[in-house]
C-alpha positions in Angstrom: -33.3 14.0 -0.5 -36.4 12.4 1.4 -38.6 13.9 -1.7 -36.2 12.5 -4.3 -36.8 9.1 -2.6 -41.0 9.4 -2.8 -40.6 10.2 -6.1 -38.8 7.5 -7.0 -39.5 4.1 -4.8 -36.6 2.9 -7.1 -33.8 5.0 -6.6 -31.9 2.4 -3.7 -31.9 0.0 -6.5 -30.9 2.8 -9.5 -28.0 4.2 -7.5 -26.2 1.0 -5.5 -23.8 -1.7 -6.7 -22.4 -4.7 -5.0 -19.2 -6.5 -5.8 -18.0 -9.2 -3.9 -19.9 -9.3 -0.9 -19.0 -5.2 -0.9 -22.0 -2.5 -0.8 -21.6 0.8 -2.5 -24.7 3.1 -2.1 -25.0 6.6 -3.4 -28.6 6.9 -3.6 -28.6 9.9 -0.8 -26.1 11.8 -3.5 -27.6 14.7 -5.5 -28.3 13.1 -8.6 -31.0 12.4 -10.7 -31.4 9.9 -13.7 -30.5 12.5 -16.3 -27.0 14.1 -14.1 -25.8 10.1 -13.8 -26.5 9.2 -17.8 -24.9 12.5 -18.3 -21.8 11.5 -15.8 -21.7 8.1 -17.8 -21.6 9.9 -21.5 -18.9 12.5 -20.0 -16.4 8.6 -18.9 -17.2 7.7 -22.3 -15.8 11.0 -24.1 -13.1 11.2 -22.1 -12.0 7.7 -23.6 -11.9 6.4 -19.7 -12.1 2.5 -21.2 -9.9 3.3 -23.2 -7.5 4.7 -20.5 -8.3 1.5 -18.7 -7.3 -1.0 -21.3 -4.5 1.4 -21.4 -3.0 0.7 -17.8 -3.8 -2.7 -17.8 -1.7 -2.9 -20.9 1.6 -1.6 -19.7 1.3 1.7 -21.8 3.2 4.6 -19.9 -0.2 6.4 -18.6 2.5 8.1 -16.2 3.0 10.7 -18.5 5.4 12.6 -16.2 8.0 9.8 -15.5 6.7 8.2 -18.8 6.2 4.7 -17.2 3.7 2.4 -17.3 1.4 2.3 -13.8 1.2 -1.9 -13.3 0.9 -1.7 -9.1 -2.5 -4.5 -10.5 1.0 -6.7 -11.3 1.5 -6.6 -7.7 -2.1 -8.6 -7.0 -2.3 -10.5 -10.0 -2.8 -14.0 -9.9 0.2 -16.2 -11.2 -0.7 -17.3 -14.3 -1.8 -13.6 -15.2 0.4 -12.0 -17.7 1.5 -7.9 -17.2 3.8 -6.9 -19.9 6.6 -3.8 -19.1 9.4 -2.9 -21.1 8.5 -6.2 -23.2 8.5 -8.4 -20.1 6.0 -9.7 -18.4 6.9 -9.0 -14.3 4.3 -11.6 -12.6 7.2 -14.1 -12.1 9.5 -11.6 -10.8 6.4 -10.3 -8.3 5.8 -13.6 -7.2 9.3 -14.2 -6.5 10.1 -11.6 -4.2 6.3 -12.4 -2.5 8.3 -15.6 -1.7 10.8 -13.8 -0.2 8.9 -11.9 2.2 7.2 -14.6 3.0 9.8 -16.5 4.3 11.4 -13.3 6.1 8.4 -12.8 7.3 7.5 -16.4 9.1 10.7 -16.4 10.5 10.4 -13.5 12.2 7.2 -14.4 13.5 8.0 -17.6 14.5 11.0 -16.6 16.2 13.9 -18.4 13.6 15.6 -15.1 13.5 17.0 -13.5 16.0 19.0 -10.1 17.2 22.3 -10.1 17.8 22.4 -11.3 21.3 19.8 -14.1 20.4 16.1 -12.9 21.4 13.3 -12.8 19.4 12.6 -10.2 18.1 9.6 -8.2 19.5 9.6 -4.8 17.5 9.5 -3.5 14.0 9.6 -0.3 13.4 9.3 0.8 9.4 11.6 4.0 8.7 9.7 5.6 5.5 7.6 8.3 4.1 4.9 9.4 1.6 3.8 5.9 0.0 6.0 4.1 2.0 4.2 4.9 5.5 1.1 5.8 4.8 -0.1 2.8 3.4 1.6 0.2 5.7 0.3 2.4 8.9 -3.3 2.7 7.1 -3.0 -1.1 6.7 -1.7 -2.1 9.7 -4.1 -0.5 11.4 -7.2 -1.6 10.0 -5.7 -5.4 9.9 -4.8 -5.2 13.4 -7.3 -7.8 14.4 -5.3 -10.1 12.7 -2.0 -9.3 14.3 0.2 -11.1 16.0 0.4 -9.5 19.3 4.0 -10.4 20.7 5.5 -8.0 17.7 4.5 -4.9 18.0 4.6 -2.4 14.7 5.7 1.0 15.0 5.9 3.6 11.8 8.2 6.4 11.5 8.1 9.1 8.9 8.5 12.7 10.0 12.4 14.2 9.8 11.5 15.8 13.5 14.0 14.0 15.3 11.4 13.8 18.2 9.7 11.3 16.3 12.5 8.8 16.0 13.2 9.5 20.0 9.9 9.2 21.5 9.8 5.6 19.4 13.1 4.4 20.3 12.9 4.9 24.1 10.3 2.6 24.6 11.9 -0.6 22.8 15.3 -2.4 23.4 17.6 -2.4 21.0 18.0 -6.9 21.1 15.0 -7.4 20.1 14.0 -4.7 17.2 13.9 -4.8 14.0 14.0 -2.0 11.3 12.8 -1.9 7.9 14.0 1.2 6.2 12.2 2.0 2.8 13.7 3.8 0.1 13.7 3.0 -3.4 16.6 5.0 -4.0 18.0 4.9 -0.3 18.6 8.6 -0.4 15.6 10.2 0.8 16.6 12.4 3.2 13.7 11.9 5.6 13.8 8.5 5.3 17.7 8.1 5.5 18.3 11.1 8.5 15.8 8.9 10.4 17.7 5.7 10.0 20.8 7.2 10.4 19.4 7.8 13.7 18.1 4.2 14.3 21.3 2.8 13.4 23.4 5.1 16.5 21.2 3.9 18.8 21.6 0.6 18.0 25.3 1.1 17.6 25.3 2.6 21.4 24.1 -0.4 22.5 25.3 -3.4 20.1 28.7 -1.8 19.9 29.8 -4.0 16.7 28.8 -2.6 13.2 28.4 -6.4 12.0 25.6 -6.3 13.9 23.8 -4.4 11.5 23.0 -6.5 9.5 21.2 -8.6 12.2 18.8 -5.6 13.6 18.3 -3.8 10.1 16.6 -4.8 6.7 15.7 -3.0 3.3 13.1 -2.1 1.0 15.3 -0.9 -1.8 16.9 -1.2 -5.6 19.6 0.7 -4.8 22.1 -2.5 -3.2 25.3 -0.2 -3.1 23.7 2.1 -0.6 22.2 -0.4 1.0 25.3 -2.2 1.1 27.7 0.6 2.8 24.8 1.5 5.1 25.6 -2.7 6.7 22.5 -4.5 5.2 23.6 -8.0 3.9 21.9 -7.9 0.2 20.1 -11.0 1.1 17.7 -9.0 3.5 17.1 -6.0 1.2 13.8 -6.6 -0.9 13.1 -5.0 -4.2 10.5 -3.1 -6.4 10.0 -1.4 -9.4 9.5 1.8 -10.9 5.9 1.1 -12.5 4.5 0.7 -8.5 3.7 4.2 -7.5 4.3 5.4 -4.1 0.3 5.8 -3.3 -0.2 1.8 -4.6 3.7 0.3 -2.9 1.9 -1.0 0.2 1.2 -3.6 -2.2 4.7 -4.6 -3.0 7.6 -5.4 -0.8 6.5 -1.9 1.2 4.3 -3.9 2.8 6.8 -6.6 4.2 5.7 -4.4 7.8 2.2 -5.5 7.3 3.4 -9.2 6.3 5.0 -9.4 9.3 2.1 -8.2 11.1 -0.3 -10.5 9.7 1.4 -13.0 8.2 1.6 -14.1 4.9 -1.2 -15.8 4.4 -3.9 -12.9 5.2 -1.6 -10.8 3.1 -2.1 -12.8 0.3 -5.9 -12.3 1.3 -5.5 -8.6 1.3 -3.8 -9.2 -2.1 -6.8 -11.3 -3.2 -9.1 -8.7 -2.4 -7.2 -5.8 -4.1 -7.7 -8.1 -7.2 -10.8 -8.6 -7.3 -11.3 -5.1 -7.0 -8.6 -4.8 -10.2 -10.9 -7.5 -12.0 -13.7 -5.3 -11.6 -12.4 -2.2 -12.5 -11.1 -3.7 -15.5 -14.0 -5.7 -17.0 -17.5 -4.0 -15.6 -19.0 -1.3 -17.9 -19.2 2.3 -16.7 -22.5 2.7 -15.3 -22.0 -0.5 -13.2 -18.3 0.0 -12.2 -17.7 1.7 -8.7 -14.6 3.2 -8.9 -15.8 5.2 -12.1 -18.7 6.4 -10.6 -16.7 7.3 -7.5 -14.6 9.7 -9.9 -17.5 10.7 -11.6 -19.5 11.7 -8.5 -16.0 13.7 -7.2 -16.1 15.4 -10.4 -19.8 16.6 -10.0 -19.1 17.9 -6.7 -16.3 19.7 -7.3 -16.9 21.2 -11.0 -20.2 22.0 -10.4 -21.1 22.6 -6.5 -17.6 24.2 -6.3 -16.6 21.7 -3.2 -13.2 21.7 -1.9 -13.7 19.3 1.0 -13.9 15.4 0.8 -15.0 13.9 4.3 -14.3 10.7 4.5 -15.8 9.6 7.7 -15.4 5.7 8.8 -17.4 4.5 11.8 -15.1 1.5 12.5 -12.2 2.2 14.6 -9.5 0.2 12.9 -10.0 2.5 9.8 -9.6 5.7 12.3 
C-alpha cells in the first residue's frame, strides 16, 4: 500500500469522497484505477441507476413479499411525494411523527404518569430483530443527547432471564413498556410482553392500569386492545417499512423519548441527506454504491467471508 501511494501522489484525492461533512476514505483499499473503473462499469451493467430509481418511485422491488421498499419516505421532507399503492404516503408519515412527538414530550416533561401518579423513570422496549437492534444502536450512539432522568432498556431474548434481569432493577410504578410488533403475534416479543404484563399486575393488581404503563407500536389494533393497551397509545407503521430500516418509523419511539423529538428530527434529516446523495449522485461519486462495490470486489475476487466494522468512538460500540 505504501508503494501505491508513492506511485500515485493523488491516490487519496482519487479514492475519497465527502458528503455533508462526512469523509469516506477508501484510498487504503486494494484497488487501482482499472479496478475502480471496472467496478463502476459493473454497476452500470447491473442497471444500478435504474434500481435506485425504482426504489424511490415505490416499485415493488421487495420481490419476496411483492412490496415497495420506501423507508426513504420516513425521513422525507414534508413537501416531497412518495407513492405506495397509488397514494402519497408522506402526509401519513408526518401524522405519525406528530403523534410520537406529542407522546414523547409528555413522557419527558412528566405530564404522563403511572398508575400512582409518579413520573416515568424507565422505558423498556420489547421487540426483536429490527424492532430492537436499530433502537438499541441509535440510543447508545446518541446517548450524549439523552435525557438522563429517563433510562432506556431493551429486551429481545426469549430466554426469560433477559426480562427477569431487566425487571429486577425497575419500579413498576415508574416503568413504561413499549411493545414493538407489527402483527402483535411475534412469538419472542409477545412472550416477553406477557412476562412484563404479569410482573406489572403483581404490583398494580387491576388490569385497567395496563393502559397507563404499556404502549404499542403495531398495526394489529384488535390484538393490542385485547392486551389492554388503548388505541390512543398505539402507533402504527406500514408494510413498505423493512425491519432493518424501521428505527426511522414509530419503532423509534424509544429513541425519541431518549433524545427528544427535535434531535430525532435531526436524525431523520441526516438520513434524508444520505438518501438525496444516494438518489442524485452519479455512480463514481456515490458513497453507498462504492461501499457495495468494494464488498463485491472482496467477496467475489478475494473470496473473503468476513467484514469487520471497527468503531473507535465508544458510543458506537
